[in-house]
C-alpha positions in Angstrom: -11.9 11.4 11.5 -15.5 11.1 9.9 -14.2 13.0 6.9 -11.4 10.6 6.4 -13.7 7.6 6.7 -16.3 9.2 4.4 -13.7 9.8 1.8 -12.3 6.2 2.0 -15.9 4.9 1.8 -16.6 7.1 -1.3 -13.3 6.0 -3.0 -13.9 2.4 -2.3 -17.5 2.5 -3.6 -16.4 4.4 -6.7 -13.6 2.0 -7.2 -15.9 -1.1 -6.9 -18.6 0.5 -9.1 -15.8 1.3 -11.7 -14.6 -2.3 -11.4 -18.1 -3.7 -11.8 -19.0 -1.6 -14.7 -15.6 -2.6 -16.4 -16.2 -6.1 -15.5 -19.5 -5.9 -17.4 -17.9 -4.8 -20.7 -16.3 -7.8 -21.6 -16.4 -11.6 -20.9 -12.5 -11.7 -20.5 -12.9 -9.3 -17.4 -13.5 -12.0 -14.7 -12.8 -10.5 -11.3 -11.4 -12.4 -8.2 -10.5 -11.2 -4.7 -7.0 -11.4 -3.4 -4.9 -10.4 -0.3 -3.5 -6.9 -0.2 -0.1 -6.7 1.5 3.0 -4.4 2.3 6.6 -4.8 2.5 8.4 -2.0 3.7 11.9 -1.5 2.7 12.5 1.8 4.5 13.1 2.9 8.1 9.9 4.8 8.2 6.8 3.4 9.5 3.8 2.9 7.3 0.7 3.4 9.2 -1.7 2.4 6.3 -2.0 2.4 2.6 -4.8 1.9 0.1 -4.7 0.6 -3.5 -7.4 1.6 -5.9 -9.6 2.5 -2.8 -9.1 -0.8 -0.9 -7.4 0.0 2.4 -5.0 -2.0 4.5 -2.7 -1.6 7.6 1.1 -0.9 6.5 2.6 -3.0 9.3 3.2 -6.1 7.1 1.2 -9.2 6.7 -1.8 -9.5 4.5 -5.3 -7.7 4.6 -8.4 -8.8 2.9 -9.2 -8.0 0.1 -8.6 -6.3 -3.2 -10.6 -7.2 -6.3 -8.4 -7.9 -9.5 -8.8 -9.2 -12.9 -8.4 -13.1 -13.1 -6.2 -12.5 -16.2 -3.8 -9.7 -16.7 -4.3 -7.1 -19.4 -2.5 -4.1 -20.4 -3.0 -0.7 -18.8 -3.9 -2.2 -15.2 -2.8 0.4 -12.7 -2.4 0.9 -8.8 -3.3 4.0 -7.5 -1.5 3.8 -4.1 -2.0 6.3 -1.2 -0.2 5.8 2.2 0.7 7.4 5.4 4.3 7.3 6.8 5.7 7.8 10.1 9.3 9.4 9.7 10.0 8.3 13.4 8.2 5.2 14.2 10.0 4.5 17.4 9.4 7.8 19.0 6.8 6.5 21.3 9.5 5.0 23.4 10.8 8.5 24.2 7.3 9.8 25.3 6.5 11.0 28.8 4.9 8.3 31.0 2.1 10.6 32.5 -1.1 10.6 30.6 -1.3 14.4 29.9 2.3 14.5 28.6 1.7 11.3 26.6 -1.4 12.7 24.7 0.5 16.0 23.9 3.5 13.9 22.6 1.2 11.8 20.5 -0.5 14.8 19.0 3.0 16.7 18.1 4.2 13.2 16.6 1.1 12.8 14.5 1.6 16.2 12.9 4.9 14.8 11.4 3.1 12.0 9.6 3.7 12.2 5.7 0.9 11.5 3.2 1.9 10.3 -0.3 0.3 8.8 -3.6 1.7 7.4 -6.5 0.2 5.5 -9.6 2.2 2.6 -10.9 1.6 -0.2 -13.7 0.6 -3.6 -12.3 3.2 -6.0 -13.9 1.9 -9.1 -15.9 1.3 -12.3 -14.3 1.2 -15.6 -16.2 -2.0 -17.1 -17.0 -4.4 -16.9 -13.9 -1.4 -17.3 -11.5 -1.7 -14.2 -9.2 -1.5 -14.1 -5.6 -3.2 -10.7 -4.6 -1.1 -7.7 -4.6 2.0 -6.7 -2.8 3.1 -3.1 -2.3 6.7 -2.5 -1.6 7.5 0.9 -0.1 11.0 2.2 -1.0 13.1 5.2 -0.3 12.3 8.5 -1.8 8.5 7.8 -1.5 8.8 5.3 -4.5 6.8 2.1 -4.6 6.7 -1.0 -6.7 3.9 -3.5 -6.8 3.8 -7.4 -7.7 1.3 -10.2 -7.8 4.0 -12.8 -7.5 3.2 -15.7 -5.6 6.9 -15.9 -4.4 7.7 -14.2 -1.0 10.0 -11.5 -0.4 13.5 -12.9 -0.3 13.0 -15.7 -2.8 15.2 -15.5 -5.8 12.0 -15.9 -7.8 10.5 -12.7 -6.3 10.9 -9.8 -9.0 11.5 -7.1 -6.3 15.2 -7.3 -5.1 15.6 -4.1 -3.1 16.9 -4.8 0.5 14.9 -4.1 3.7 15.8 -1.4 6.2 17.1 1.2 3.3 18.2 4.5 4.6 16.9 7.7 2.9 19.5 9.4 0.8 20.5 12.9 1.6 19.0 13.9 -2.0 16.4 11.8 -3.8 16.8 11.5 -7.5 14.0 13.1 -9.7 
């Protein structure tokens, strides 16, 4: 546990220093904080995720905060890491006694999956950006958006449905 915390602390610190140094290189690189949120389109559970070292809970809603440029520029990337639970409702089948519960939980955690992907952050108009939303899709794919429109709005750029089933074979 300490090793994981230390790794995320180092990643966050390096990400912050990188952004700070990059921000000093140009007057056009003004930075601002925003919310970091997840939309899960799969049947898997998303336990947690991080974007460029900023960590959040994967259950939905918004977590504070991520630092992003006020103005979009080409080459912005989101380095996303996440932990998926392939059977998020398994706890309902666990034994009720304490010893059996902890044994079942340890066995269940062994099935957690860790993934990472790097994607482009799409352009936003002017200074209108509303944090960063990570959309988790089947086949361990992701999309990100900074749109101010919520999921389900006809103006939101992400159109994939929720509760998508994993295909038998994922395309490469």
